N, C-alpha and C positions, 0 to 999 in steps of 0.2 A: 347422259347416264348411258346411252348406247353404245357411245364412245368407251365407257370403262368395264359395259359385258364385255364389248367387241378384244378388246384389251386381256383380259383374263381367261379369255377364251385362245385367244394365242399363246397363253401363259401355261396355261391349266388345259390343255390336249385333251379331247374329251377318247370314249374308248375306240371308236371307230378311226379317227386321226391315230390312234395310238398302235393302232391293227396295219395303218397304211402304213405308218413311219416304219414298223418291222417290218414288212415284205419286203422294203425297198433298202435296209440298210442290215435288219438279221441284226440289230442291236441289244445286245443283253441287258442294258440300265433299261429303256425301252419294254423287256420280255419282263420285266421287272414289275413295270410300272404298271403295265398290265392287270397283272398276276393281284397287283397292291386292288384294282377296283376292280375284279371279281371277288375278291375276298370283300372288298366293303358291301358290296351287293349281297354277300348271302352265297357264291356261289363258289365252295371252296376249292371244290374238286380240279374245278379248271380256272383257279390260280393255284393250284400247288401242280399245273401244267406247264401255266405263265413260268411261273418258279423254278420250276426241272430246267427246263430251259433258259432261263436266264445263268443260274449255276453250272451246265456244259455248256454255255458261252463261255461265261467268265466264272471259270474256277476256283479262283480266291474271292467268289462271293458267299461270305459266309453269311450274311446276314439272309440271304434269297434261303440261307439250309435251313435256320429258327425259324424263319416264316413256314416253312414247308413244314415245320414239328408241329407248330403251332395250327396251324388251317387241320393237321392230320390228330389231333387233339378234339378240335370243332365236329368234325368228323367220327369219335370216337373210334379210331381205326389203329391199330399198333403201327410200334415205331420198326420199319422194318429196315433190316440191318443188310443193306443193298451199297456196293460199293460200284456206283461210279463213273469207271473210268472215263477222265475229259477223251472226247469225240475223238477220232484220228479225219484229221483236214483234209480239203481234197487235195491238197502236197503235200501227203502223206508219203513217205520212200514209199516208190516201188521199183520195183526190181526189173520189172519186165520192162515199164519206163524208162528206168538206166539201162541198160543193156540192149531195146531197137536205139536209143540216141547214139550208143559207140557203132553199134554195125549200121548202122543208116549213116555216120559220118565215114566211115572204112570203104564203104558205097560210091560215098560222090566224094575221099578222097582218091578213090582209086582214078572212079573217070574224070577226074581234073589231071592224074598224072597220066593218063594214055594218052591226053588229048592235048598234053604239054611238050611230050616228050617220041606222040607217034603212036598214032591206034595200031602198031604192027607189033604194041605188049594188052592190048584188048582183047581179052580172053569172055568171050559169053556166056562160057559156064561161068566164069566165078563171078560175072555182073548177076548172071541168073540167081544164081546160090546166094550172094548178099540182099537181095532186091525181094527175091522169097521168104527168106530169115525175116529183115525190115517187119514182113507185112504179117509175119505171125508172131513174131514181139511186137507189132504195135497192139493184133487185136487179142492180146493176149493182156496187154498193159491192160485196154480196155477196159474189160472185164474189174479188173482188179482195181481199178478207179470205182466201176459202177460199185465193187463190189462198199468201198470206202462210204458209200451214197445212203446205204440200204441202214434203216429204223434201226435204233441204238434201241430205245428205252420211247417205252406207253406208262400211259395214267389214266385210270377208267374212270370211267366219268359220272356212271351210274350203276347199281347193284344189278350186280347177275350172277350167273353160271362161269365156273368153270367146269373146259370139257377133256377126256381123255384123248379124243381123237377131234379132228374137224369135223363130226355131226352133230347134231342137236341132244342126239340119242345115248349120249356120251357122254352129261352132265358125272363129277366128283363132290362138286363140292359151290360155295358161293362167295365170293369178292365183292368188296365193298368201294363204295366210289371214294376216289381218293388213294384210295393203294396205284403201288409201281411194281413197276416189273421191267426187267432186262427183254429184249425183240429178239429171237431165233432165228425168226422168218416167217412171211406173208404170204399168204396162197387164197386169191380168191376176197370172198369174205372172210377169212379168218385171224389171228395174226398165234403165232406160236412164242408161247414163251416162257422165261427161267423165273420162277418163285424164287425169292430168301432163304426158302427151306433147302434149296436144290433140287427142288420137283420140277417136270415139266408139264404144261398144260397148252389150250388152248382157250382162247377168246374169240370172241364175235366182234368182227371190226369196228363196229357202230356205236361198240360199247364203251370204245374208248378213243384216245387222243396217243397220237403216234410223234413221238421228237425224231425227227429223221437229221441226218448230218445237214450242216450247213455249208 
């Protein structure tokens, strides 16, 4: 009997094991399965979060989209018309990185040329300029890469207020658990979001879950 239970556990890992696997693999299929577990436990907002994660990792996962609609009906919230574009990957086109590689290649070739034909052709000003340009482009490429890593989507996990500014004294309305928003930026304990109707507002960080670029 114990052997059978162990076999069932290995075939159908629990939520904790799936979470560990997801953090190691960032698999859309695992995110989907976590969403199923959350849904079965009645945690519909959390299920929406995980199914949205699965849909962003695997843009062709239409079942995850259908499940999100089902969970939102359970929560009694409207179906928002939000176009969640596929997340840019870590290797998304980075103009500064390309320019950095080109300039750095010129620097290496210039030094190699001078070493081969004679250092009399070596000009410190040229080498210094290429090195400086490489460093500047590297810094810009790094910051552009960081911009790709910013959160893009958030899912509200408990009913809360939306604010016009990142201050509790500026509420403008209520939002329900399970609602989704595009993220504009994050500041301390506040998240600036874009609504499905084109408005801008602020939510408290503790009331939502962010979906970051993986």
